Every structure is written in C-alpha cells, then in structure tokens.
C-alpha positions in Angstrom: -27.4 -47.0 -87.6 -26.3 -50.1 -88.4 -28.6 -52.8 -90.3 -28.4 -55.4 -93.0 -28.6 -52.7 -95.8 -25.8 -50.5 -94.8 -23.6 -53.6 -94.1 -23.8 -55.8 -97.2 -21.6 -54.8 -99.4 -18.5 -56.1 -97.0 -17.8 -59.8 -97.0 -16.6 -60.6 -93.6 -14.2 -63.1 -93.2 -14.6 -66.2 -90.7 -17.8 -64.8 -89.8 -21.4 -66.1 -90.3 -22.6 -62.8 -92.7 -26.3 -63.3 -92.6 -26.5 -63.9 -89.1 -23.9 -61.1 -87.8 -26.0 -58.2 -90.4 -29.0 -59.1 -88.5 -27.4 -58.3 -85.4 -24.0 -56.7 -85.6 -21.2 -56.5 -83.0 -19.6 -53.3 -84.2 -16.4 -51.6 -82.4 -16.1 -48.1 -82.7 -13.3 -47.3 -80.6 -10.3 -49.2 -78.7 -8.2 -47.8 -76.2 -6.3 -49.4 -73.2 -7.7 -53.1 -73.1 -11.4 -52.1 -73.6 -13.4 -51.5 -77.0 -16.5 -49.4 -77.5 -19.3 -50.8 -79.1 -21.8 -49.2 -81.4 -24.3 -48.8 -78.6 -21.7 -46.9 -76.5 -21.1 -50.0 -74.5 -17.4 -51.1 -73.3 -16.0 -54.4 -74.0 -13.1 -55.8 -72.1 -11.0 -57.1 -74.7 -9.8 -60.5 -73.3 -7.9 -61.9 -76.6 -5.7 -58.9 -77.4 -8.3 -58.7 -80.2 -6.8 -61.6 -82.6 -3.6 -62.3 -80.0 -2.2 -58.9 -82.1 -2.4 -56.3 -79.2 -0.3 -57.4 -76.3 0.6 -53.6 -75.5 -3.0 -52.8 -75.5 -4.8 -50.5 -77.9 -4.3 -46.9 -79.4 -0.5 -46.7 -78.0 0.7 -43.1 -78.9 3.9 -44.1 -79.7 3.0 -46.7 -82.5 0.7 -44.0 -83.9 3.3 -41.0 -84.0 5.9 -43.5 -85.3 3.9 -44.7 -88.1 2.5 -41.0 -89.1 6.2 -39.7 -88.9 7.2 -42.7 -91.3 4.6 -41.7 -93.7 5.4 -38.1 -93.9 9.1 -38.9 -94.6 9.0 -42.4 -96.8 5.6 -44.1 -97.4 6.6 -46.6 -99.6 9.9 -48.0 -101.0 9.8 -50.8 -103.8 11.2 -53.9 -101.9 12.8 -55.6 -105.0 16.4 -54.1 -105.4 15.8 -51.4 -102.9 16.1 -50.8 -99.2 14.9 -48.6 -96.6 16.7 -47.9 -93.2 13.7 -49.2 -91.0 13.3 -52.5 -92.8 17.0 -53.3 -91.5 16.5 -51.8 -88.0 13.7 -53.7 -87.3 15.2 -56.7 -88.9 17.9 -56.5 -86.1 15.5 -55.7 -83.3 13.8 -58.8 -84.0 16.9 -60.8 -84.6 18.4 -59.7 -81.2 15.6 -61.0 -79.0 15.3 -64.6 -81.0 17.5 -67.7 -80.2 21.3 -67.3 -80.8 21.3 -69.2 -84.1 18.5 -67.4 -85.7 19.7 -64.1 -87.1 17.6 -63.6 -90.5 14.2 -61.9 -90.7 12.3 -62.0 -93.9 9.4 -59.8 -93.8 5.7 -60.7 -95.0 2.3 -59.2 -94.3 0.5 -61.6 -92.4 0.9 -65.1 -90.7 -0.4 -66.8 -93.6 2.1 -65.4 -95.8 4.9 -66.2 -93.3 3.8 -69.9 -93.6 3.9 -70.2 -97.5 7.2 -68.4 -97.4 8.6 -70.9 -94.8 7.6 -73.9 -96.9 9.2 -72.0 -99.9 12.5 -71.9 -97.8 12.0 -75.5 -96.8 12.1 -76.0 -100.4 14.9 -73.8 -101.5 17.1 -75.2 -98.9 16.7 -78.8 -99.7 16.9 -78.1 -103.4 20.4 -76.0 -102.9 21.7 -79.3 -100.4 21.2 -81.3 -103.4 18.1 -82.8 -102.0 15.3 -81.4 -104.0 13.5 -84.8 -103.8 12.4 -83.5 -99.9 8.6 -82.3 -101.0 7.0 -83.7 -98.2 5.7 -81.6 -95.3 4.4 -82.8 -91.9 2.0 -81.2 -89.7 -0.4 -82.0 -87.0 -4.1 -82.7 -86.8 -6.1 -79.5 -84.9 -3.2 -77.5 -86.8 -3.8 -73.7 -87.6 -1.3 -72.3 -89.9 -3.2 -69.6 -91.9 -5.3 -69.3 -94.5 -3.3 -69.3 -97.8 -2.7 -72.3 -99.8 0.2 -73.5 -98.3 -1.3 -73.0 -94.7 -4.7 -74.6 -95.7 -2.8 -77.7 -96.8 -0.8 -78.2 -93.6 -4.3 -77.6 -91.6 -5.5 -79.9 -89.2 -9.0 -78.4 -88.9 -11.2 -80.2 -91.2 -13.7 -77.2 -91.4 -10.6 -75.1 -92.9 -10.1 -77.3 -95.5 -12.8 -79.2 -96.9 -14.3 -76.4 -99.1 -11.1 -76.4 -101.1 -10.0 -79.3 -102.6 -7.2 -78.7 -104.6 -4.6 -78.2 -102.1 -0.9 -79.0 -101.8 0.1 -82.6 -102.1 2.3 -84.5 -99.9 1.1 -83.2 -96.8 0.8 -85.6 -93.8 -0.1 -84.9 -90.3 1.0 -86.1 -86.8 -1.5 -86.6 -84.0 -2.2 -83.8 -82.0 -1.5 -83.7 -78.3 -4.5 -83.7 -76.5 -5.4 -86.1 -74.0 -9.0 -86.8 -71.8 -6.6 -88.5 -69.4 -5.2 -85.1 -68.4 -7.5 -82.5 -68.0 -7.6 -79.3 -66.4 -4.1 -78.9 -66.5 -1.8 -75.6 -65.9 1.1 -75.5 -67.9 2.5 -78.7 -69.8 1.2 -82.2 -69.1 3.4 -84.8 -67.8 2.5 -87.7 -70.3 2.4 -87.5 -74.2 6.1 -87.1 -75.3 5.8 -90.3 -76.9 3.6 -88.6 -79.7 6.4 -87.1 -81.1 7.3 -90.5 -82.3 4.5 -90.0 -84.9 7.4 -87.9 -86.8 9.7 -91.1 -86.8 7.0 -93.4 -88.3 6.6 -90.9 -91.1 10.4 -91.2 -91.7 10.2 -95.3 -91.3 6.9 -94.9 -93.7 7.8 -92.4 -96.5 11.7 -92.2 -95.8 13.7 -89.3 -94.3 14.7 -88.5 -97.8 11.3 -87.3 -98.9 10.5 -85.2 -96.0 11.5 -81.4 -96.0 10.1 -79.8 -92.8 7.8 -80.7 -89.8 5.7 -77.3 -88.9 4.5 -77.2 -85.5 2.9 -74.6 -83.3 4.6 -74.6 -79.8 1.5 -74.0 -78.4 -1.4 -75.1 -80.7 -3.4 -71.7 -80.2 -6.3 -71.2 -82.7 -7.9 -74.7 -81.7 -7.9 -73.8 -78.1 -4.8 -73.9 -76.5 -3.3 -77.4 -76.5 0.3 -77.2 -74.5 3.0 -79.6 -75.3 3.4 -82.2 -73.2 6.9 -82.3 -71.5 9.9 -83.2 -73.5 7.5 -83.7 -76.7 9.1 -80.8 -78.7 12.8 -81.7 -77.7 12.0 -85.2 -79.0 11.0 -83.6 -82.2 13.9 -81.7 -82.5 16.4 -84.6 -81.9 14.4 -86.6 -84.8 14.5 -83.6 -87.1 18.2 -83.1 -86.2 18.9 -86.9 -86.8 17.1 -87.1 -90.2 17.6 -84.0 -91.9 14.7 -82.5 -91.5 13.7 -78.6 -90.9 11.7 -78.0 -87.7 9.6 -74.9 -88.0 7.5 -73.4 -85.3 4.5 -71.4 -86.0 5.2 -68.8 -83.6 2.5 -66.1 -84.9 0.3 -66.6 -81.5 3.2 -67.6 -79.1 5.9 -65.2 -80.4 6.6 -61.7 -78.6 6.2 -62.6 -75.0 2.6 -64.6 -74.7 4.5 -67.2 -72.8 6.6 -65.1 -70.8 9.7 -65.0 -73.0 10.2 -63.5 -76.3 9.1 -66.2 -78.4 8.3 -69.9 -77.2 11.2 -71.8 -78.6 12.9 -69.9 -75.3 10.0 -70.6 -73.0 10.5 -74.2 -74.0 14.3 -74.3 -74.4 13.8 -76.1 -77.8 15.4 -74.0 -81.3 13.8 -74.4 -84.5 15.2 -73.9 -88.1 12.8 -71.4 -88.6 10.0 -69.3 -86.7 7.0 -67.7 -88.6 5.8 -64.5 -86.7 3.0 -61.8 -87.4 0.3 -60.4 -85.2 2.2 -58.8 -81.9 5.0 -58.0 -84.3 3.4 -54.5 -84.7 1.0 -54.9 -81.9 -1.3 -55.2 -84.7 -1.2 -51.4 -85.6 0.0 -52.3 -89.3 -0.5 -55.6 -91.3 3.2 -57.4 -91.1 4.4 -60.8 -90.7 7.9 -62.5 -91.1 10.3 -65.8 -90.9 13.0 -65.8 -88.5 15.7 -68.1 -90.3 18.6 -69.8 -88.8 22.3 -68.9 -90.0 22.2 -72.8 -91.5 19.0 -72.0 -93.5 20.2 -68.7 -94.7 23.8 -69.3 -95.6 22.6 -72.3 -97.7 20.3 -70.8 -99.7 22.4 -67.7 -100.2 25.6 -69.3 -101.0 24.2 -71.7 -103.7 23.3 -68.9 -106.0 25.7 -67.8 -108.4 27.4 -64.3 -107.5 25.1 -61.5 -108.4 22.4 -63.2 -108.6 19.0 -63.1 -106.9 19.1 -66.0 -104.4 15.3 -66.4 -103.4 12.8 -65.7 -106.1 10.1 -64.7 -103.6 8.8 -61.8 -101.9 5.9 -59.2 -101.8 5.1 -55.9 -103.1 4.7 -54.7 -99.3 7.5 -56.9 -97.7 9.1 -54.4 -95.0 6.5 -51.5 -95.9 8.0 -48.7 -94.2 5.0 -47.6 -91.9 4.6 -51.4 -91.0 8.4 -51.3 -90.0 7.7 -48.1 -88.0 5.1 -49.5 -86.1 7.3 -52.6 -85.4 10.3 -50.9 -84.3 8.1 -48.6 -81.9 6.6 -52.3 -80.6 10.0 -53.6 -80.0 11.0 -50.6 -78.1 8.0 -50.4 -75.6 8.6 -54.4 -75.1 11.7 -53.6 -74.1 11.2 -50.1 -72.2 8.4 -51.5 -70.1 9.8 -54.8 -69.7 6.8 -56.5 -70.7 7.9 -59.9 -71.3 8.6 -60.2 -67.8 5.6 -58.6 -66.9 3.9 -61.1 -69.0 5.5 -64.1 -67.0 4.6 -62.4 -63.7 0.9 -61.9 -64.5 0.7 -65.6 -65.8 0.3 -67.3 -62.7 -2.5 -65.2 -61.1 -4.4 -65.3 -64.6 -3.9 -69.1 -64.9 -5.3 -69.5 -61.2 -8.6 -67.1 -62.0 -9.2 -69.1 -65.6 -9.0 -72.7 -63.8 -11.7 -71.2 -61.1 -14.3 -71.7 -63.9 -13.8 -75.5 -63.5 -17.0 -75.8 -61.4 -19.5 -74.5 -64.2 -21.3 -77.8 -65.4 -20.7 -76.7 -69.1 -17.1 -76.6 -68.5 -15.1 -79.9 -69.8 -11.5 -79.0 -69.8 -9.1 -75.9 -69.4 -5.6 -75.5 -70.7 -3.3 -72.9 -70.0 0.5 -71.7 -70.3 1.7 -68.3 -70.0 -1.0 -65.6 -70.7 -3.0 -68.3 -73.0 -5.8 -70.4 -72.1 -8.3 -72.6 -73.9 -11.7 -73.3 -72.0 -13.8 -76.3 -73.6 -17.6 -76.3 -73.1 -20.6 -78.7 -73.9 -24.0 -79.7 -73.1 -25.6 -82.6 -73.9 -28.0 -82.2 -76.8 -26.3 -79.3 -78.1 -24.4 -79.6 -81.6 -20.7 -79.2 -81.9 -19.8 -75.5 -82.2 -23.1 -74.1 -81.4 -22.7 -73.5 -77.5 -19.2 -71.7 -78.7 -21.0 -69.5 -81.3 -23.8 -68.5 -78.7 -21.4 -68.0 -75.9 -19.3 -65.5 -78.1 -22.2 -63.5 -79.0 -23.4 -63.5 -75.5 -20.2 -62.6 -74.0 -19.8 -59.6 -76.2 -23.1 -57.7 -74.9 -22.0 -58.9 -71.2 -18.8 -56.7 -71.8 -16.1 -59.3 -72.9 -14.4 -60.2 -76.1 -12.7 -63.9 -76.5 -12.0 -65.7 -79.6 -14.1 -68.8 -79.8 -13.2 -71.7 -82.3 -16.0 -74.3 -82.2 -16.7 -74.9 -78.5 -13.1 -73.6 -77.2 -13.1 -70.2 -75.6 -9.6 -68.8 -76.2 -8.1 -65.8 -73.6 -5.4 -64.3 -74.4 -5.0 -60.8 -72.4 -2.6 -58.2 -72.9 0.3 -57.7 -71.1 -0.7 -54.3 -69.8 -4.1 -55.7 -68.0 -3.9 -55.5 -64.4 -5.2 -58.0 -62.0 -8.4 -56.2 -61.3 -8.9 -56.4 -65.3 -8.1 -60.3 -65.2 -10.9 -60.3 -62.6 -13.2 -58.7 -64.3 -12.5 -60.7 -67.5 -13.0 -64.0 -65.8 -16.2 -62.8 -63.9 -17.7 -61.6 -66.9 -16.7 -65.1 -68.7 -18.2 -66.8 -65.8 -21.5 -64.9 -65.8 -21.9 -65.8 -69.6 -21.0 -69.7 -69.4 -23.6 -69.7 -66.4 -26.1 -68.3 -68.5 -25.8 -71.2 -70.8 -25.9 -74.0 -68.4 
C-alpha cells in the first residue's frame, strides 16, 4: 500500500526521510491511548503522541465542538476583530494560571509562542526605557522550538549547526544533569548552585544588557532533565533582583503533566511569562499561547498612545475559532474529569514502573517527575544516537510509541491511562531494550 513512490512528495519534519520511506511506520487511526498502524496492528501511545494528547485520542466532545464552531463561524480576521471563543478560552487559561498571570496571547504552535515571548520581552524593556536590554539567556540542552528565535535559544547542537544566521546576543547557562545523581525520582538534591550561572552572566555582561532568561521547568525534549531542589527559585530571585524577565517554556509541562495545571505551580515558582501549546487543545487543532503577567502586559499596553496598536505582532490564525473551540472543550474535560489530580495520583505508580528498567544493562540513567520520564541508553561500540533510533523503530513494531531524542527515550503517558496500560507500556519498552542488549 505504502512505498517510496507513494510517499515521496511529503518532506517529513525531523525524520530520516529516505530510511522512513523504505520502511514506513504509518498511523491510520487513533482512539483512546492506542494507534492503529497501516498493517492493522495496535500501538500503545506512550508519549501522548508528542506530549499533546493527555486526554487520549478521538475525544468526541472536542470533535463536536470544532464541528459546531466551523458551521457557525469558521474564520474571523484577528487584527481589529474578535470572536467569543478567543475571549472565553483566554479566561479559562488565565483562571488556572498563577495568580499574577492574567493575559493570554494566542499563537499557532510552541515555536511561535517562543518567538512571541522574545518580542514581548523586547517590547517590555523598551516601554520601560531600557531598550538596551537585548541579550537573551538560555541553557545547554534546551529546546525552544524551531523558528529563528527558538533555534537561537537552542542548547541542542544538532538543531543549530545547519542554520548559521541566527539571533545574536544569546548566551547559555549550563544544564542541570549530573552523573553524580543517577536514577532519581523527582528533583535531585544537589545542583541549585547551577542557577548562579545567570549571576555570572550579570557579572560578565551587565544586568542592564539582559532582557530575559528562558527556561524549561523540566527540560523535556532533551530527555526529562528535572531541576534540582531550589534551582528555579534561585533563578527567580536573580531575575527579580536584576530586572530580568523569567520566562518558563511550558509547552510540554503545561496543563497537568506534573500534577498541577502548570509546572510553575508544581515547583512553587512564578515566572513573568509562560509559553504554551500542545495540550492546550489536546493536539486536536494547531494552537499555542503566551501567558503574560499583569506587570508585563500593563507596561507594554500603557506605554502606547491612546487608541494606538500597543504590540505590533500577531498571526493570521491567532485565536482561530476552531482552535479556540477545541481549547475550550479541552479545558472543560480537564476540569470535569479532574485530570490534573488524576495525573498526580498516577505519577507514583508510573515512576516506580519506569525505574524498574534500571536492571537492563544498556540503561544508564532514568529521570522522572510527574507523568514524564527520560531513559538514557547506550552500548559500547555504537555511535551516539544510533541505538535510540533503532529502539524507536523496533518499539513501534513491538506495539509501543514513545519519543527518542538521540539515545534518550521519553515517556509521557496520557492522563487517562490505567495502571494496566502503564504496565503494558513499560513491558513493551523492556522487551525492546532487551532485544538491543
């Protein structure tokens, strides 16, 4: 049915196109927490697709909401016009966000959310008369999307090396993973002092040059790097002291992944902005957002003349009616089914099960927090990345989908999984890894 000739016209993202089209892995249906492949096999979804579908697949409430919206109002130009759904969804997101964060700007992806947050940081400091704050701080092993701004912030070299003409004035702090603390459930005990890298940037470049510090509360795409105890609070303190905006990239951790609505609440540290996407619509429509504090919003808005556009930025599909309908339905399901609490309740059993993989010889570290875990694998004589790539392909045909970044396998189950599903997921993971020993 599928071969190189029938697949050639689609240039696939983040995929080895030639290899894939020789031996494709095609999903033809999805329901609950399982896919159907093109051979009719069943594949358990162990990564919420791409961290997007914590409610499971094919939720009729979301599909019906999108259908009804498209029949009522399919598109409204977002510049100078509005529609009810955008205001309703913004209110629902603001209601579950930290108290100081009450303003939501809609985008179409996490990558667009990052670039929007970059512009907001610039606009905020310019409105305060500090337009010289142009330097952005990120981290090694960071992933902040693939637009020019996010690629510039990237601390993952393969995401940057081909693209040489990126934003200037980006500096990276060290990542927080340490070989001295392996197989840790939750937050490592040591490493808070790594936050002082930001203080070193202040002392090296001057606080008056630094606009913002971008941090994934838990670094997700690189393999679930959990912040050491006290680390995020230390970053918050340094940012506050030196007038630097703290921006949490919650594209993966947002909407319950760590057992609270947002990681900022799970860790008790409130940023100035949060970038969001993925679970905002349960992956059913492309959508992202930037959640903004009153301080940032009021500063930008009030600096503009009366009746003038305050922020010259936006997208043709910002707050698209169908995406808003999907988001509203998703927020209602989260609330009505108590799924943030369910994620928290399932976390302990999930982490215990994943850490049982420790006995497999090629497993070198396991990290976990909430319903997110990273499993590092390696084998003597195998070049970096090759083992992970082979594991991901084999795992699919063994009936499990997870995400691999290099040799780090990442598990992020849907909140609606049962304990039996978790056991099945870890069992299929174990089967595949044991085949590779």
